C-alpha angles and dihedrals in degrees: 000000000000092000088061086066091048092254121143108241140170136184102232097181103060114152094008094293089148099216108218095230101045147299100268131030118207118178094337094312122109126223133185120230123218125182126188133167088238132015124203109276092223090066093058124084117254137185108009095330120136093204145337126255112206141165142173124235109291093005134115116258120259132192132225115203138145112284092233090060092049092048090050090054091050092049092050094054093046 
């Protein structure tokens, strides 16, 4: 999907190799990949929201947004 946005990307965890820096590399940055049958509904955007910002007590904030939107942002700053 990242290559569709002209981003250099590699799957670094093929065959369960468990790459020490992350599962996927996109433009020299590493990302983990998690897959579940169901994800918590509170973490998904609703209404007209683009994404969801969330955090736990004493933690840094994170954002949940569609991958296509994130890849578009990466391609625009490249």
